[in-house]
Backbone as CSV, one residue per row, in Angstrom:
resi,resn,N_x,N_y,N_z,CA_x,CA_y,CA_z,C_x,C_y,C_z
1,GLY,0.592,-0.893,0.162,-0.020,-0.078,0.286,1.010,1.163,0.118
2,SER,0.469,2.232,0.134,1.194,3.921,-0.145,1.620,3.862,1.286
3,ASN,1.308,3.284,2.258,1.931,3.617,3.346,3.511,2.583,3.943
4,ASP,3.550,1.737,2.891,4.687,0.557,2.659,5.930,1.529,2.702
5,PHE,5.956,2.614,2.399,7.256,3.352,1.868,8.062,3.645,3.311
6,LYS,7.364,3.976,4.115,8.054,4.363,5.762,8.680,3.159,6.092
7,TYR,8.140,2.089,6.249,8.439,0.723,7.079,9.622,0.217,5.854
8,ALA,10.447,0.855,4.636,10.859,0.088,3.608,12.346,0.591,4.054
9,LYS,13.249,0.963,5.072,13.982,1.208,5.146,15.424,0.196,5.151
10,TRP,14.432,-1.355,5.553,15.664,-2.298,5.741,15.962,-2.754,4.455
11,MET,15.442,-2.075,3.195,15.460,-2.719,1.903,17.101,-1.888,1.199
12,THR,17.492,-0.750,2.161,18.750,-0.425,2.004,19.900,-1.385,2.214
13,LYS,19.480,-2.226,3.276,20.564,-3.057,3.689,20.701,-4.285,3.023
14,LEU,19.541,-4.756,1.773,19.973,-5.217,0.955,21.121,-5.302,-0.058
15,SER,22.077,-6.589,-0.272,22.950,-6.189,-1.359,22.252,-6.199,-2.643
16,PRO,23.335,-6.065,-3.739,22.548,-5.411,-5.234,22.179,-7.047,-5.712
17,VAL,22.966,-8.012,-5.294,22.436,-9.477,-5.612,21.392,-9.742,-5.157
18,ALA,20.957,-9.529,-3.762,19.682,-9.815,-3.379,18.644,-8.775,-3.850
19,LEU,18.790,-7.673,-3.721,17.674,-7.114,-4.809,17.370,-7.027,-5.902
20,ALA,18.275,-7.654,-6.872,17.949,-8.122,-7.767,17.254,-9.605,-7.906
21,SER,16.993,-10.074,-6.882,16.213,-11.242,-6.774,14.685,-11.309,-6.348
22,TRP,14.575,-9.594,-5.991,12.923,-9.237,-5.325,12.249,-10.056,-5.964
23,HIS,11.898,-10.580,-6.972,10.443,-11.266,-7.196,10.769,-12.867,-7.516
24,ILE,11.914,-13.195,-7.182,11.977,-14.586,-7.577,11.397,-15.349,-6.588
25,PRO,11.659,-15.425,-4.831,11.088,-15.981,-3.972,9.657,-15.639,-3.889
26,HIS,9.042,-16.550,-3.540,7.465,-16.304,-3.441,6.860,-16.956,-2.107
27,PHE,5.752,-16.083,-1.350,5.697,-16.602,-0.320,3.917,-16.963,-0.113
28,SER,3.612,-17.936,0.650,2.096,-18.194,0.919,2.198,-18.273,2.387
29,VAL,0.883,-18.073,3.247,0.802,-18.353,4.658,-0.059,-19.596,4.493
30,SER,0.187,-20.471,6.001,-0.672,-21.407,5.811,-1.020,-21.670,7.606
31,ILE,-2.524,-21.609,7.682,-2.729,-21.320,9.239,-3.489,-22.525,9.453
32,ILE,-2.965,-23.466,10.421,-3.586,-24.296,11.177,-4.396,-24.181,12.205
33,THR,-5.753,-24.603,11.996,-6.981,-24.092,12.973,-7.932,-25.158,13.191
34,ASN,-8.591,-24.935,14.541,-9.679,-25.847,15.118,-10.510,-25.366,15.720
35,ASP,-10.803,-25.145,16.818,-11.712,-24.702,17.685,-11.485,-23.456,18.691
36,ARG,-10.557,-22.686,18.069,-10.363,-21.405,18.672,-10.434,-20.268,18.158
37,PRO,-12.005,-20.159,17.881,-12.209,-18.478,17.073,-11.698,-17.261,17.245
38,TRP,-11.572,-17.175,18.824,-11.258,-16.034,19.461,-9.689,-15.525,18.880
39,SER,-9.023,-16.822,18.783,-7.507,-16.669,18.716,-7.369,-16.459,17.453
40,LEU,-8.115,-16.976,16.434,-7.780,-17.575,15.458,-8.228,-15.681,14.701
41,ASN,-9.220,-15.015,15.302,-9.754,-13.658,14.639,-8.511,-12.765,15.088
42,ARG,-7.859,-13.231,16.137,-6.730,-12.218,16.510,-5.680,-12.541,15.506
43,LEU,-5.249,-13.660,15.318,-4.308,-13.869,13.987,-4.854,-13.132,12.599
44,PHE,-5.911,-13.503,12.132,-6.341,-12.673,11.213,-6.300,-11.331,10.970
45,GLN,-6.818,-10.435,12.114,-6.637,-9.299,12.387,-5.215,-8.379,12.073
46,SER,-4.126,-9.434,12.927,-2.597,-9.069,12.680,-2.258,-9.023,11.419
47,LEU,-2.820,-10.175,10.907,-2.334,-10.263,9.205,-2.779,-9.342,8.220
48,LYS,-4.147,-8.782,8.459,-4.544,-7.804,7.480,-4.153,-6.366,8.151
49,SER,-3.083,-6.564,9.593,-2.219,-4.973,10.070,-1.202,-5.459,9.133
50,SER,-0.753,-6.559,8.635,0.776,-6.255,8.366,0.926,-5.534,7.053
51,VAL,2.321,-5.401,6.651,2.552,-5.108,5.558,3.477,-5.746,4.431
52,PHE,3.372,-5.942,3.295,3.695,-6.789,2.264,4.435,-5.996,1.190
53,PHE,4.325,-4.817,1.419,5.308,-4.303,0.319,4.910,-4.641,-1.395
54,GLY,3.789,-4.846,-1.626,2.964,-5.139,-3.042,3.222,-6.201,-3.327
55,ASP,3.923,-7.546,-2.482,3.393,-8.767,-2.601,2.191,-9.177,-2.604
56,LYS,1.853,-10.028,-3.780,0.724,-10.958,-3.292,0.532,-12.236,-2.435
57,VAL,0.208,-12.154,-1.444,0.703,-13.368,-0.350,-0.684,-14.545,-0.235
58,PRO,-0.962,-15.482,-0.990,-1.861,-16.252,-0.961,-1.920,-16.804,0.787
59,ILE,-3.267,-16.857,0.788,-3.279,-18.373,2.218,-4.218,-19.036,2.191
60,SER,-3.681,-20.250,2.700,-4.568,-21.608,2.791,-4.934,-21.499,4.485
61,ILE,-5.810,-22.041,4.316,-6.649,-22.018,6.282,-6.827,-23.474,5.998
62,ASN,-6.314,-24.481,6.801,-6.546,-25.835,7.103,-7.233,-26.081,8.244
63,VAL,-8.208,-26.589,8.198,-9.569,-26.573,8.949,-9.555,-28.046,9.788
64,GLU,-9.446,-28.028,11.278,-9.460,-29.517,11.639,-11.092,-29.838,11.764
65,SER,-11.244,-31.231,11.653,-12.508,-32.093,11.583,-13.391,-31.727,12.861
66,THR,-13.098,-31.148,13.809,-13.633,-31.095,14.819,-13.918,-29.432,15.432
67,ALA,-13.681,-28.456,14.217,-13.646,-27.152,14.294,-15.342,-26.783,14.606
68,ASP,-15.370,-25.813,15.366,-16.966,-25.432,15.906,-17.247,-24.592,14.997
69,ASP,-18.610,-23.985,14.987,-19.354,-23.089,13.595,-18.962,-22.149,13.731
70,ASP,-18.725,-21.016,15.374,-18.121,-19.657,15.346,-16.446,-19.681,14.005
71,THR,-15.646,-20.885,14.262,-14.569,-20.875,13.446,-14.668,-21.036,11.778
72,LEU,-15.842,-21.932,11.588,-16.005,-22.082,10.170,-16.417,-20.763,9.631
73,LYS,-17.395,-20.052,10.695,-17.989,-18.883,9.811,-16.828,-17.597,10.025
74,LEU,-15.787,-17.609,11.106,-14.850,-16.710,11.169,-14.133,-17.019,9.666
75,VAL,-13.804,-18.244,9.496,-12.810,-18.635,8.024,-13.442,-17.658,6.681
76,GLU,-14.866,-18.215,6.565,-15.474,-17.696,5.369,-15.629,-16.428,5.035
77,SER,-15.505,-15.353,6.401,-15.760,-13.906,6.426,-14.317,-13.611,6.124
78,PHE,-12.997,-14.071,6.862,-12.129,-13.888,6.211,-11.598,-13.592,4.863
79,LYS,-12.160,-14.815,4.190,-11.807,-14.920,2.784,-12.138,-13.670,1.843
80,GLU,-13.099,-13.286,2.169,-13.939,-11.894,1.322,-12.537,-10.809,1.861
81,LYS,-12.574,-10.634,2.756,-11.256,-9.665,3.065,-10.124,-9.732,2.822
82,TRP,-9.646,-10.536,2.292,-8.351,-10.628,1.936,-8.152,-10.998,0.842
83,GLU,-9.289,-11.309,-0.501,-9.404,-10.901,-1.909,-8.425,-10.211,-2.327
84,ALA,-8.314,-8.982,-2.111,-7.224,-7.871,-2.550,-5.683,-8.376,-2.341
85,ARG,-5.472,-9.170,-1.644,-4.011,-9.123,-1.170,-3.567,-10.463,-1.515
86,GLY,-4.439,-11.483,-2.060,-4.033,-12.922,-2.789,-5.322,-14.012,-2.243
87,ARG,-5.209,-15.037,-3.106,-6.189,-15.763,-3.182,-6.489,-16.345,-1.396
88,VAL,-7.141,-17.155,-1.270,-7.533,-18.097,0.023,-8.175,-18.974,-0.335
89,SER,-7.588,-20.435,0.097,-8.175,-21.640,0.174,-8.508,-22.149,1.162
90,THR,-9.448,-23.051,1.354,-9.482,-24.036,2.521,-9.663,-25.309,2.698
91,ALA,-9.190,-25.584,3.320,-9.403,-27.488,3.589,-9.767,-27.521,4.739
92,PHE,-10.873,-28.430,4.288,-11.692,-28.785,5.595,-11.342,-30.500,6.121
93,ARG,-10.876,-31.082,7.269,-10.829,-32.733,7.192,-11.927,-33.388,7.476
94,VAL,-12.076,-34.031,7.149,-13.226,-35.408,7.475,-13.023,-36.096,8.428
95,LEU,-11.616,-36.522,8.793,-11.082,-37.152,9.895,-10.241,-36.427,11.010
96,ARG,-10.281,-36.447,11.986,-9.144,-35.784,13.163,-8.288,-36.281,12.613
97,ALA,-6.862,-35.132,12.435,-5.530,-35.773,11.997,-4.558,-35.350,13.394
98,GLY,-4.527,-34.532,14.010,-3.560,-34.358,14.719,-3.028,-33.484,14.521
99,LEU,-2.015,-32.710,15.297,-0.990,-31.569,15.073,0.092,-31.911,13.972
100,ILE,0.488,-33.183,14.072,1.872,-33.489,13.442,1.436,-33.217,11.681
101,ARG,0.155,-34.003,11.725,0.044,-34.559,10.197,-0.646,-33.132,9.599
102,ALA,-1.184,-32.425,10.539,-1.897,-31.055,10.048,-1.021,-30.146,9.499
103,VAL,0.345,-29.885,10.374,0.984,-29.150,10.141,1.916,-29.410,8.511
104,THR,2.145,-30.652,8.789,3.113,-31.341,7.426,1.985,-31.379,6.427
105,GLU,1.079,-31.670,6.093,0.517,-31.518,5.082,-0.514,-30.408,4.305
106,SER,-0.207,-29.416,5.348,-0.423,-27.828,4.938,0.021,-27.434,3.849
107,TYR,1.574,-27.770,3.578,2.336,-27.342,2.672,2.919,-28.197,1.841
108,TYR,3.137,-28.122,0.309,3.760,-28.673,-0.434,4.113,-27.601,-1.565
109,PRO,5.870,-27.201,-1.588,6.045,-26.206,-2.501,5.499,-26.311,-3.862
110,ASN,4.923,-25.449,-4.611,4.656,-25.432,-6.262,5.859,-25.507,-7.094
111,ASP,6.936,-25.177,-6.254,8.347,-24.920,-7.071,9.188,-24.809,-6.132
112,ARG,10.601,-24.727,-6.407,11.563,-24.364,-5.506,11.676,-22.866,-5.124
113,HIS,10.888,-21.878,-5.318,11.056,-20.851,-4.642,9.803,-20.459,-4.059
114,HIS,9.136,-21.292,-4.078,8.023,-21.385,-3.228,8.020,-21.535,-1.707
115,HIS,7.870,-20.306,-0.582,8.006,-20.382,0.635,6.687,-20.131,1.400
116,CYS,6.859,-20.923,2.302,5.494,-21.056,3.205,5.999,-20.560,4.683
117,VAL,4.861,-19.591,4.943,4.713,-19.339,6.312,3.685,-20.087,7.458
118,LEU,3.942,-20.671,8.057,3.315,-21.572,8.918,2.825,-21.093,10.165
119,LEU,1.233,-20.952,10.624,1.219,-20.286,11.659,-0.123,-21.219,12.663
120,GLU,0.096,-21.381,13.590,-1.170,-22.093,14.288,-1.907,-20.733,14.863
121,ASP,-3.349,-21.491,15.357,-4.137,-20.375,15.342,-4.517,-19.570,16.736
122,ASP,-3.127,-19.825,17.372,-2.966,-19.214,18.923,-2.007,-18.203,18.898
123,ILE,-1.642,-17.974,17.698,-0.583,-16.635,17.944,-1.036,-15.511,16.963
124,GLU,-0.311,-14.548,17.178,-0.551,-13.140,15.982,0.829,-12.664,15.913
125,VAL,0.929,-12.190,14.168,1.908,-11.852,13.926,2.285,-10.371,13.997
126,SER,3.581,-10.034,13.879,3.957,-8.563,13.714,3.637,-7.607,12.701
127,PRO,3.163,-6.208,12.500,2.810,-5.692,11.058,4.183,-5.837,10.279
128,LEU,5.117,-6.021,10.933,6.491,-5.987,9.803,6.944,-7.533,9.735
129,PHE,5.997,-8.466,9.860,6.875,-10.148,9.984,7.174,-10.292,8.798
130,PHE,6.566,-9.915,7.470,6.820,-9.928,6.275,8.174,-9.704,5.861
131,ALA,8.195,-8.489,6.667,9.817,-7.178,5.853,11.270,-8.585,6.241
132,TRP,10.826,-8.885,7.778,11.937,-9.746,8.422,12.171,-11.233,7.845
133,ILE,10.673,-11.561,6.984,10.983,-12.851,6.187,11.495,-12.848,5.070
134,LYS,11.149,-11.535,4.295,11.676,-11.414,2.832,13.099,-11.007,2.820
135,TYR,13.614,-10.277,4.006,14.882,-9.453,4.114,15.870,-10.904,4.056
136,THR,15.622,-11.840,5.452,16.505,-12.879,5.665,16.256,-14.255,4.358
137,THR,15.642,-14.299,3.873,15.410,-14.968,2.565,16.051,-14.711,1.645
138,LEU,16.174,-13.410,1.357,16.822,-12.790,0.288,18.215,-12.612,0.427
139,THR,18.775,-12.324,1.621,19.859,-12.458,1.948,20.433,-13.395,2.103
140,TYR,20.412,-14.632,2.741,20.537,-15.608,3.169,20.673,-16.794,1.841
141,GLN,19.709,-16.741,1.203,19.276,-17.540,0.175,19.129,-17.416,-1.597
142,TYR,19.270,-15.744,-1.440,19.494,-15.264,-2.992,20.567,-14.266,-2.943
143,GLY,21.245,-14.232,-1.984,22.235,-12.828,-2.204,23.787,-13.058,-2.467
144,GLU,24.244,-12.522,-1.738,25.732,-12.770,-1.758,26.292,-14.022,-1.683
145,LYS,27.350,-14.497,-2.495,27.657,-15.985,-1.786,28.053,-16.387,-0.851
146,SER,28.767,-15.123,-0.061,29.454,-14.756,1.326,28.198,-15.008,2.609
147,ASP,27.185,-14.524,1.853,26.382,-14.668,3.165,25.192,-16.018,2.935
148,PHE,25.576,-16.620,1.754,24.696,-17.925,1.811,24.928,-18.949,2.762
149,ALA,23.793,-19.540,3.453,23.778,-20.516,4.368,23.266,-21.419,4.232
150,PRO,24.243,-22.666,3.624,23.613,-23.982,3.122,22.965,-24.820,4.357
151,ASN,23.290,-24.207,5.443,22.496,-25.330,6.704,21.176,-24.622,7.351
152,MET,20.849,-23.521,6.745,19.734,-22.741,7.459,18.389,-23.040,6.327
153,TYR,17.472,-23.939,7.097,15.815,-24.520,6.525,14.874,-23.451,6.535
154,GLY,15.031,-22.103,7.287,14.121,-21.758,7.360,14.461,-20.218,8.305
155,VAL,13.365,-19.620,8.228,13.238,-18.476,9.196,12.207,-18.324,10.168
156,SER,12.677,-17.902,11.444,11.389,-18.069,12.699,10.721,-16.688,12.813
157,LEU,9.754,-16.586,13.495,9.287,-15.593,13.661,9.245,-15.214,15.422
158,TYR,10.095,-16.003,16.078,9.780,-16.030,17.406,10.940,-16.094,17.924
159,THR,11.348,-16.013,19.379,12.467,-16.281,19.726,11.992,-17.726,21.101
160,PRO,12.795,-18.890,21.085,12.331,-19.879,21.805,12.137,-19.551,23.256
161,ARG,11.265,-20.048,23.979,10.823,-19.813,25.397,10.991,-21.009,25.990
162,VAL,11.010,-22.047,25.579,10.446,-23.534,26.042,12.016,-24.285,25.392
163,ASN,12.391,-25.288,26.153,13.526,-26.072,25.335,12.291,-27.375,25.269
164,GLU,12.114,-27.387,24.000,11.267,-28.860,23.580,11.896,-30.426,23.463
165,ILE,13.084,-30.260,23.280,13.553,-31.392,22.833,14.217,-32.034,24.201
166,ALA,14.440,-31.622,25.331,14.787,-32.018,26.603,13.575,-33.146,27.213
167,LEU,14.427,-33.961,27.781,13.151,-34.956,28.557,12.619,-34.445,29.172
168,LYS,12.674,-33.317,30.234,11.655,-32.450,30.970,11.693,-31.425,30.216
169,ARG,10.763,-30.647,29.779,10.352,-29.569,29.270,11.083,-28.311,30.349
170,TYR,11.652,-26.942,29.699,11.820,-26.001,30.725,11.898,-25.202,30.024
171,LYS,11.565,-23.781,30.679,11.747,-22.726,30.013,13.038,-21.846,29.950
172,TYR,13.461,-21.164,29.459,14.501,-20.233,29.452,14.427,-19.210,28.445
173,ASP,15.333,-18.197,28.609,15.119,-17.024,27.937,16.450,-17.051,26.884
174,SER,16.343,-17.137,25.488,16.871,-17.610,24.674,17.911,-16.332,24.195
175,ASN,17.363,-14.715,24.277,18.038,-13.693,24.201,19.594,-13.675,25.242
176,THR,19.245,-13.963,26.436,19.841,-13.955,27.430,21.268,-14.899,27.300
177,VAL,20.687,-16.321,26.632,21.838,-16.868,26.264,22.574,-16.267,25.126
178,ILE,22.246,-16.027,24.197,22.547,-15.372,22.898,23.732,-14.070,23.407
179,ALA,23.404,-13.573,24.550,24.020,-12.242,25.349,25.075,-12.958,25.784
180,PHE,25.479,-13.864,26.093,26.171,-14.484,27.112,27.297,-14.942,25.954
181,GLN,26.755,-15.800,24.881,27.669,-16.126,24.063,28.162,-15.166,22.854
182,THR,27.741,-13.918,23.014,28.164,-12.604,22.112,28.546,-11.572,22.814
183,GLY,28.941,-11.781,24.036,29.667,-10.561,25.141,28.844,-9.560,25.072
184,GLY,27.258,-9.902,25.263,26.552,-8.992,25.760,25.553,-8.356,24.670
185,ILE,25.447,-8.687,23.511,24.875,-8.220,22.362,23.437,-9.147,22.564
186,LYS,22.648,-8.860,23.125,20.830,-9.264,23.629,19.997,-9.719,22.280
187,TYR,19.798,-8.723,21.624,19.304,-8.771,20.153,19.740,-9.115,19.059
188,MET,19.873,-10.058,18.715,20.396,-10.298,17.527,19.935,-12.037,16.442
189,PRO,19.958,-12.023,15.204,19.716,-13.086,14.776,20.682,-14.235,15.137
190,TYR,20.258,-15.559,14.767,20.987,-16.599,15.284,20.652,-17.483,14.770
191,LEU,21.631,-18.871,14.361,20.683,-20.670,13.881,20.490,-21.027,15.398
192,HIS,19.269,-21.643,15.196,18.808,-22.770,16.126,18.680,-23.398,15.618
193,GLN,18.596,-24.580,16.355,18.295,-26.264,15.526,16.853,-26.633,15.721
194,THR,16.133,-26.168,16.450,14.808,-26.438,16.889,13.435,-26.107,15.981
195,PRO,12.871,-26.379,14.893,11.710,-25.574,14.138,10.282,-25.743,14.922
196,CYS,9.531,-25.193,14.810,8.324,-25.400,15.492,7.266,-24.559,14.379
197,SER,5.944,-24.969,14.949,4.876,-24.517,13.664,4.340,-23.317,14.485
198,TRP,4.542,-22.744,15.278,4.187,-21.518,16.164,3.897,-20.536,15.070
199,GLY,5.153,-20.065,14.334,5.644,-19.197,13.449,6.683,-19.222,12.855
200,GLY,6.893,-19.390,11.246,7.775,-19.450,10.874,7.691,-19.843,9.370
201,VAL,8.799,-19.347,8.417,8.822,-19.658,7.033,9.912,-20.618,6.513
202,TYR,9.381,-21.825,5.997,10.425,-23.003,5.481,10.628,-22.824,4.357
203,PHE,12.230,-23.326,4.122,12.614,-23.214,2.463,11.813,-24.585,1.890
204,PRO,11.821,-24.348,0.552,10.964,-25.492,-0.529,11.775,-26.793,-0.194
205,GLU,13.173,-26.452,-0.723,13.738,-27.764,-1.029,13.926,-29.000,0.561
206,ILE,14.663,-28.127,1.352,14.413,-28.483,2.806,13.108,-29.116,3.203
207,TRP,11.840,-28.340,3.149,10.529,-29.087,3.209,10.149,-30.368,2.418
208,MET,10.431,-30.700,1.287,10.391,-31.548,0.420,11.097,-32.659,1.179
209,GLU,12.454,-32.678,1.609,13.190,-33.559,2.142,12.167,-33.964,3.317
210,PHE,12.160,-33.014,4.584,11.225,-33.508,5.587,10.108,-34.224,5.164
211,ARG,9.219,-33.878,4.287,8.054,-34.933,3.872,8.283,-36.462,3.637
212,ALA,9.710,-36.197,2.909,9.954,-37.646,2.429,10.327,-38.640,3.731
213,TYR,11.220,-37.815,4.108,11.319,-38.444,5.604,10.536,-38.930,6.620
214,LEU,9.187,-37.985,7.086,8.327,-38.027,7.622,7.160,-39.442,7.053
215,ALA,6.877,-39.279,5.859,6.354,-40.244,5.151,6.672,-41.662,5.312
216,ALA,8.206,-41.846,5.591,9.049,-42.920,5.615,8.705,-43.632,6.812
217,ARG,8.928,-42.478,8.140,8.318,-42.963,9.316,7.333,-43.146,9.484
218,LEU,6.533,-42.668,9.013,5.097,-42.791,9.459,4.760,-44.451,8.714
219,LYS,5.270,-44.868,7.394,4.914,-46.061,7.348,5.615,-47.438,7.839
220,GLU,6.579,-46.568,8.906,7.587,-47.394,9.790,8.423,-48.256,8.559
221,GLU,8.883,-47.707,7.625,10.059,-47.917,6.788,11.265,-48.314,7.596
222,HIS,12.300,-48.948,7.487,13.776,-48.681,7.833,14.091,-48.134,7.093
223,ILE,14.918,-46.616,7.847,15.871,-45.724,7.338,16.785,-45.552,8.124
224,THR,17.892,-45.406,7.722,18.916,-44.502,8.578,19.013,-43.030,7.989
225,VAL,19.281,-42.658,9.338,19.388,-41.257,9.131,20.555,-40.414,9.953
226,HIS,21.603,-39.567,9.263,22.608,-39.129,9.577,22.624,-37.653,10.016
227,ILE,22.370,-37.065,10.949,22.589,-35.667,11.203,23.869,-35.365,11.563
228,PRO,24.701,-34.746,10.387,26.223,-33.992,10.789,25.961,-33.156,12.272
229,ALA,26.992,-33.731,13.037,27.378,-32.741,13.868,26.467,-32.817,15.276
230,ALA,25.606,-33.930,14.879,24.340,-34.296,16.161,24.884,-35.576,16.915
């Protein structure tokens, strides 16, 4: 929109190579929802308040079979309000899938440049979330060779608050951990090995590899997985 320009200072930090790739990566949003219409509405409102810098951003809404009537009505009303910004598609499950399947099946890349933002219905996004996503994707995937991060599979929209891979989950302040490692710099981007469906964009080639791996695991096929440096 006309107000996007005042939020565009981050573009000056893009390298010439990254800026030249502006129209190559494209993004969609996938929302996973069930029966929390109040929080889903909060997410919808935050998306409508976000700045997309002229990009069309299609949204897919994946509705669980146990969704209530208020959620279904909210989804239908949102479709009409988003049309100017991108297409909205809706998938309604017949049988309950559970979170893992719902998230995994909510996105499959149309091509190698199709990136997807995965959002659960109990969060909201910053008005500038798309700026962060586009800047980091252009810089680390489409920018200078010196900036390319081969072991980077996506961009998070949150800083972790819980260690979810420990035998007993516990809360921690990831910003404080980073500050300790960097000599006091508390707020800065960093690489982290724990993905989550709360809010993040995933790169297409890595996501297809993950889908193939998960399909094999669900079929109980015998596979050997090697994770470097793990």
